[in-house]
Backbone as JSON Lines, residues from 0, in Angstrom:
{"i":0,"aa":"M","n":[-7.28,2.46,13.22],"ca":[-7.09,1.94,11.89],"c":[-5.78,1.17,11.83]}
{"i":1,"aa":"I","n":[-5.7,0.25,10.9],"ca":[-4.46,-0.47,10.62],"c":[-3.73,0.36,9.57]}
{"i":2,"aa":"F","n":[-2.52,0.8,9.89],"ca":[-1.75,1.67,9.01],"c":[-0.5,0.91,8.56]}
{"i":3,"aa":"I","n":[-0.31,0.82,7.26],"ca":[0.77,0.04,6.68],"c":[1.53,0.88,5.67]}
{"i":4,"aa":"T","n":[2.84,0.82,5.75],"ca":[3.71,1.39,4.73],"c":[4.66,0.29,4.3]}
{"i":5,"aa":"A","n":[4.76,0.1,2.99],"ca":[5.63,-0.95,2.47],"c":[6.47,-0.39,1.33]}
{"i":6,"aa":"K","n":[7.72,-0.84,1.27],"ca":[8.63,-0.44,0.19],"c":[8.83,-1.63,-0.74]}
{"i":7,"aa":"F","n":[8.59,-1.41,-2.01],"ca":[8.73,-2.43,-3.04],"c":[9.87,-2.03,-3.97]}
{"i":8,"aa":"R","n":[10.92,-2.83,-4.0],"ca":[12.02,-2.61,-4.95],"c":[11.71,-3.46,-6.18]}
{"i":9,"aa":"I","n":[11.5,-2.78,-7.29],"ca":[11.08,-3.41,-8.54],"c":[12.3,-3.68,-9.42]}
{"i":10,"aa":"K","n":[12.28,-4.78,-10.15],"ca":[13.34,-5.03,-11.12],"c":[13.34,-3.89,-12.13]}
{"i":11,"aa":"P","n":[14.51,-3.37,-12.5],"ca":[14.58,-2.18,-13.37],"c":[13.76,-2.29,-14.65]}
{"i":12,"aa":"E","n":[13.7,-3.46,-15.24],"ca":[12.97,-3.6,-16.5],"c":[11.45,-3.49,-16.33]}
{"i":13,"aa":"Y","n":[10.96,-3.53,-15.1],"ca":[9.52,-3.41,-14.84],"c":[9.14,-2.11,-14.11]}
{"i":14,"aa":"A","n":[10.11,-1.34,-13.69],"ca":[9.83,-0.19,-12.82],"c":[8.88,0.83,-13.46]}
{"i":15,"aa":"D","n":[9.07,1.15,-14.71],"ca":[8.19,2.14,-15.34],"c":[6.76,1.62,-15.49]}
{"i":16,"aa":"R","n":[6.61,0.32,-15.57],"ca":[5.29,-0.29,-15.77],"c":[4.63,-0.76,-14.47]}
{"i":17,"aa":"W","n":[5.29,-0.54,-13.32],"ca":[4.75,-1.06,-12.07],"c":[3.31,-0.65,-11.8]}
{"i":18,"aa":"P","n":[2.93,0.62,-11.99],"ca":[1.52,0.97,-11.73],"c":[0.54,0.14,-12.57]}
{"i":19,"aa":"E","n":[0.91,-0.14,-13.8],"ca":[0.08,-0.98,-14.67],"c":[0.1,-2.44,-14.2]}
{"i":20,"aa":"I","n":[1.26,-2.94,-13.82],"ca":[1.4,-4.33,-13.34],"c":[0.57,-4.56,-12.08]}
{"i":21,"aa":"A","n":[0.55,-3.58,-11.2],"ca":[-0.18,-3.7,-9.93],"c":[-1.6,-3.15,-9.99]}
{"i":22,"aa":"A","n":[-2.06,-2.75,-11.15],"ca":[-3.34,-2.04,-11.29],"c":[-4.54,-2.87,-10.82]}
{"i":23,"aa":"D","n":[-4.64,-4.12,-11.22],"ca":[-5.8,-4.93,-10.8],"c":[-5.84,-5.11,-9.29]}
{"i":24,"aa":"F","n":[-4.68,-5.4,-8.71],"ca":[-4.58,-5.55,-7.26],"c":[-4.94,-4.24,-6.56]}
{"i":25,"aa":"T","n":[-4.43,-3.15,-7.08],"ca":[-4.7,-1.83,-6.49],"c":[-6.19,-1.52,-6.52]}
{"i":26,"aa":"Q","n":[-6.81,-1.67,-7.68],"ca":[-8.24,-1.35,-7.82],"c":[-9.1,-2.25,-6.94]}
{"i":27,"aa":"A","n":[-8.79,-3.53,-6.92],"ca":[-9.57,-4.46,-6.09],"c":[-9.44,-4.12,-4.61]}
{"i":28,"aa":"T","n":[-8.23,-3.78,-4.18],"ca":[-8.03,-3.44,-2.77],"c":[-8.76,-2.15,-2.42]}
{"i":29,"aa":"R","n":[-8.69,-1.16,-3.29],"ca":[-9.4,0.1,-3.03],"c":[-10.9,-0.11,-2.94]}
{"i":30,"aa":"S","n":[-11.41,-1.17,-3.57],"ca":[-12.85,-1.45,-3.54],"c":[-13.29,-2.21,-2.29]}
{"i":31,"aa":"E","n":[-12.36,-2.68,-1.5],"ca":[-12.71,-3.39,-0.28],"c":[-13.45,-2.45,0.68]}
{"i":32,"aa":"P","n":[-14.51,-2.91,1.33],"ca":[-15.26,-2.05,2.24],"c":[-14.42,-1.47,3.38]}
{"i":33,"aa":"G","n":[-13.41,-2.2,3.85],"ca":[-12.6,-1.74,4.97],"c":[-11.39,-0.91,4.59]}
{"i":34,"aa":"C","n":[-11.15,-0.73,3.29],"ca":[-9.97,0.03,2.85],"c":[-10.23,1.54,2.96]}
{"i":35,"aa":"L","n":[-9.38,2.22,3.7],"ca":[-9.47,3.68,3.81],"c":[-8.68,4.35,2.69]}
{"i":36,"aa":"W","n":[-7.49,3.84,2.42],"ca":[-6.71,4.29,1.27],"c":[-5.65,3.26,0.93]}
{"i":37,"aa":"F","n":[-5.19,3.33,-0.32],"ca":[-4.2,2.39,-0.85],"c":[-3.49,3.16,-1.95]}
{"i":38,"aa":"E","n":[-2.37,3.79,-1.62],"ca":[-1.72,4.75,-2.51],"c":[-0.27,4.4,-2.78]}
{"i":39,"aa":"W","n":[0.09,4.34,-4.05],"ca":[1.47,4.1,-4.48],"c":[2.16,5.42,-4.78]}
{"i":40,"aa":"S","n":[3.43,5.51,-4.42],"ca":[4.29,6.64,-4.8],"c":[5.62,6.09,-5.24]}
{"i":41,"aa":"R","n":[6.21,6.76,-6.22],"ca":[7.53,6.33,-6.69],"c":[8.58,7.15,-5.96]}
{"i":42,"aa":"S","n":[9.62,6.5,-5.5],"ca":[10.69,7.18,-4.79],"c":[11.4,8.17,-5.7]}
{"i":43,"aa":"V","n":[11.7,9.35,-5.2],"ca":[12.49,10.32,-5.97],"c":[13.98,9.99,-5.87]}
{"i":44,"aa":"A","n":[14.37,9.21,-4.87],"ca":[15.78,8.84,-4.69],"c":[16.16,7.57,-5.46]}
{"i":45,"aa":"D","n":[15.18,6.68,-5.67],"ca":[15.45,5.42,-6.35],"c":[14.28,5.11,-7.28]}
{"i":46,"aa":"P","n":[14.45,5.28,-8.58],"ca":[13.33,5.08,-9.51],"c":[12.84,3.63,-9.59]}
{"i":47,"aa":"N","n":[13.55,2.71,-8.97],"ca":[13.1,1.31,-8.95],"c":[12.34,0.96,-7.67]}
{"i":48,"aa":"E","n":[12.1,1.96,-6.83],"ca":[11.39,1.71,-5.57],"c":[10.06,2.44,-5.55]}
{"i":49,"aa":"Y","n":[9.04,1.7,-5.15],"ca":[7.71,2.28,-4.94],"c":[7.36,2.12,-3.47]}
{"i":50,"aa":"V","n":[6.69,3.11,-2.93],"ca":[6.24,3.07,-1.54],"c":[4.72,3.0,-1.55]}
{"i":51,"aa":"L","n":[4.2,2.04,-0.83],"ca":[2.76,1.85,-0.72],"c":[2.32,2.28,0.67]}
{"i":52,"aa":"V","n":[1.38,3.21,0.73],"ca":[0.8,3.65,2.0],"c":[-0.65,3.21,1.97]}
{"i":53,"aa":"E","n":[-1.02,2.38,2.94],"ca":[-2.37,1.84,2.96],"c":[-2.94,1.87,4.37]}
{"i":54,"aa":"A","n":[-4.25,1.92,4.46],"ca":[-4.91,1.91,5.76],"c":[-6.23,1.17,5.63]}
{"i":55,"aa":"F","n":[-6.55,0.46,6.7],"ca":[-7.79,-0.31,6.75],"c":[-8.54,0.03,8.03]}
{"i":56,"aa":"R","n":[-9.84,0.07,7.9],"ca":[-10.73,0.39,9.01],"c":[-10.73,-0.72,10.04]}
{"i":57,"aa":"D","n":[-10.94,-0.4,11.24],"ca":[-11.28,-1.22,12.4],"c":[-10.08,-1.73,13.19]}
{"i":58,"aa":"A","n":[-10.23,-1.61,14.47],"ca":[-9.16,-1.97,15.41],"c":[-9.08,-3.47,15.64]}
{"i":59,"aa":"D","n":[-10.15,-4.2,15.36],"ca":[-10.11,-5.64,15.63],"c":[-9.58,-6.44,14.45]}
{"i":60,"aa":"A","n":[-9.08,-5.77,13.44],"ca":[-8.37,-6.37,12.31],"c":[-9.26,-7.13,11.33]}
{"i":61,"aa":"D","n":[-10.58,-7.0,11.42],"ca":[-11.45,-7.68,10.45],"c":[-11.15,-7.23,9.03]}
{"i":62,"aa":"A","n":[-10.96,-5.94,8.82],"ca":[-10.68,-5.44,7.47],"c":[-9.33,-5.92,6.98]}
{"i":63,"aa":"G","n":[-8.35,-5.95,7.85],"ca":[-7.03,-6.44,7.47],"c":[-7.06,-7.92,7.14]}
{"i":64,"aa":"A","n":[-7.78,-8.7,7.93],"ca":[-7.9,-10.13,7.67],"c":[-8.65,-10.38,6.36]}
{"i":65,"aa":"A","n":[-9.68,-9.58,6.1],"ca":[-10.43,-9.72,4.85],"c":[-9.52,-9.41,3.65]}
{"i":66,"aa":"H","n":[-8.67,-8.4,3.8],"ca":[-7.75,-8.04,2.72],"c":[-6.79,-9.19,2.43]}
{"i":67,"aa":"V","n":[-6.11,-9.69,3.46],"ca":[-5.12,-10.74,3.27],"c":[-5.78,-12.05,2.81]}
{"i":68,"aa":"G","n":[-7.02,-12.26,3.16],"ca":[-7.73,-13.47,2.75],"c":[-8.43,-13.36,1.41]}
{"i":69,"aa":"S","n":[-8.41,-12.2,0.8],"ca":[-9.13,-11.99,-0.45],"c":[-8.48,-12.72,-1.63]}
{"i":70,"aa":"E","n":[-9.29,-12.99,-2.63],"ca":[-8.79,-13.66,-3.83],"c":[-7.78,-12.78,-4.57]}
{"i":71,"aa":"H","n":[-8.02,-11.47,-4.59],"ca":[-7.07,-10.59,-5.3],"c":[-5.72,-10.51,-4.58]}
{"i":72,"aa":"F","n":[-5.72,-10.65,-3.25],"ca":[-4.45,-10.69,-2.53],"c":[-3.69,-11.98,-2.86]}
{"i":73,"aa":"K","n":[-4.41,-13.09,-2.89],"ca":[-3.79,-14.37,-3.23],"c":[-3.23,-14.34,-4.66]}
{"i":74,"aa":"T","n":[-3.96,-13.72,-5.56],"ca":[-3.48,-13.57,-6.94],"c":[-2.22,-12.73,-6.97]}
{"i":75,"aa":"A","n":[-2.22,-11.63,-6.22],"ca":[-1.04,-10.75,-6.17],"c":[0.17,-11.48,-5.6]}
{"i":76,"aa":"Q","n":[-0.05,-12.37,-4.66],"ca":[1.05,-13.15,-4.09],"c":[1.74,-14.01,-5.16]}
{"i":77,"aa":"R","n":[0.99,-14.4,-6.18],"ca":[1.55,-15.2,-7.27],"c":[2.1,-14.34,-8.41]}
{"i":78,"aa":"T","n":[1.41,-13.24,-8.71],"ca":[1.75,-12.5,-9.93],"c":[2.73,-11.34,-9.73]}
{"i":79,"aa":"L","n":[2.8,-10.75,-8.55],"ca":[3.68,-9.6,-8.35],"c":[5.14,-9.96,-8.06]}
{"i":80,"aa":"P","n":[5.44,-10.98,-7.25],"ca":[6.85,-11.26,-6.93],"c":[7.81,-11.44,-8.11]}
{"i":81,"aa":"P","n":[7.4,-12.0,-9.24],"ca":[8.36,-12.1,-10.35],"c":[8.88,-10.75,-10.85]}
{"i":82,"aa":"H","n":[8.2,-9.67,-10.52],"ca":[8.61,-8.33,-10.93],"c":[9.47,-7.63,-9.88]}
{"i":83,"aa":"L","n":[9.65,-8.26,-8.72],"ca":[10.35,-7.64,-7.6],"c":[11.81,-8.07,-7.55]}
{"i":84,"aa":"A","n":[12.66,-7.13,-7.14],"ca":[14.09,-7.4,-6.97],"c":[14.39,-8.01,-5.61]}
{"i":85,"aa":"E","n":[13.49,-7.79,-4.64],"ca":[13.66,-8.33,-3.29],"c":[12.31,-8.36,-2.6]}
{"i":86,"aa":"T","n":[12.25,-9.04,-1.47],"ca":[11.03,-9.1,-0.67],"c":[10.71,-7.69,-0.16]}
{"i":87,"aa":"P","n":[9.47,-7.23,-0.33],"ca":[9.11,-5.9,0.18],"c":[9.35,-5.78,1.68]}
{"i":88,"aa":"R","n":[9.65,-4.56,2.11],"ca":[9.83,-4.25,3.53],"c":[8.59,-3.51,4.0]}
{"i":89,"aa":"I","n":[8.18,-3.73,5.25],"ca":[6.89,-3.22,5.72],"c":[6.96,-2.7,7.15]}
{"i":90,"aa":"V","n":[6.16,-1.69,7.41],"ca":[5.85,-1.24,8.77],"c":[4.33,-1.35,8.88]}
{"i":91,"aa":"N","n":[3.87,-2.05,9.92],"ca":[2.45,-2.3,10.1],"c":[2.11,-2.0,11.56]}
{"i":92,"aa":"T","n":[1.17,-1.1,11.77],"ca":[0.8,-0.75,13.13],"c":[-0.67,-0.37,13.18]}
{"i":93,"aa":"T","n":[-1.21,-0.31,14.36],"ca":[-2.58,0.15,14.57],"c":[-2.52,1.49,15.26]}
{"i":94,"aa":"V","n":[-3.27,2.45,14.75],"ca":[-3.28,3.78,15.34],"c":[-4.73,4.17,15.66]}
{"i":95,"aa":"P","n":[-4.93,4.95,16.73],"ca":[-6.28,5.31,17.17],"c":[-6.85,6.52,16.42]}
{"i":96,"aa":"Q","n":[-6.98,6.38,15.12],"ca":[-7.6,7.44,14.31],"c":[-8.12,6.79,13.04]}
{"i":97,"aa":"D","n":[-8.86,7.55,12.23],"ca":[-9.41,6.97,11.01],"c":[-9.18,7.86,9.79]}
{"i":98,"aa":"D","n":[-8.26,8.82,9.91],"ca":[-7.91,9.68,8.79],"c":[-6.57,10.33,9.1]}
{"i":99,"aa":"W","n":[-6.05,11.08,8.15],"ca":[-4.8,11.81,8.34],"c":[-5.02,12.96,9.33]}
{"i":100,"aa":"S","n":[-4.03,13.23,10.14],"ca":[-4.03,14.4,11.03],"c":[-3.31,15.54,10.33]}
{"i":101,"aa":"L","n":[-3.59,16.76,10.76],"ca":[-2.88,17.91,10.22],"c":[-1.49,18.0,10.84]}
{"i":102,"aa":"L","n":[-0.51,18.4,10.05],"ca":[0.85,18.61,10.53],"c":[0.93,20.04,11.04]}
{"i":103,"aa":"G","n":[0.68,20.21,12.34],"ca":[0.6,21.53,12.95],"c":[1.87,22.35,12.82]}
{"i":104,"aa":"E","n":[3.01,21.69,12.76],"ca":[4.28,22.41,12.66],"c":[4.47,23.09,11.29]}
{"i":105,"aa":"M","n":[3.61,22.76,10.34],"ca":[3.68,23.4,9.03],"c":[2.31,23.9,8.61]}
{"i":106,"aa":"A","n":[1.59,24.42,9.57],"ca":[0.25,24.91,9.31],"c":[0.26,26.01,8.24]}
{"i":107,"aa":"V","n":[-0.7,25.91,7.34],"ca":[-0.85,26.9,6.28],"c":[-1.95,27.87,6.71]}
{"i":108,"aa":"S","n":[-1.61,29.14,6.75],"ca":[-2.61,30.13,7.13],"c":[-3.26,30.7,5.87]}
{"i":109,"aa":"D","n":[-4.48,31.11,6.03],"ca":[-5.22,31.69,4.89],"c":[-4.78,33.07,4.55]}
């Protein structure tokens, strides 16, 4: 899978509304056939920062290419940056799995 984590620093006046501002993009991306997950979290250390964890199916990048080529991605490229304080930072890699693994070092016993 293609695994992506991105940090978005939002302008303070938009930070509380970011989930609403990004809602159309989020919903459209989650509806893509190749999307495994697309989840926003707000930083507990910086209330103006949101972290996006996303994953797309397939090792040959068809799902990733479809995402970046989609109309909703192009719309987001125009509509989201005015709300940002800086260019988002990203880690993008391909991993040989298709779901989350268990964290064995913190296994929960029944």
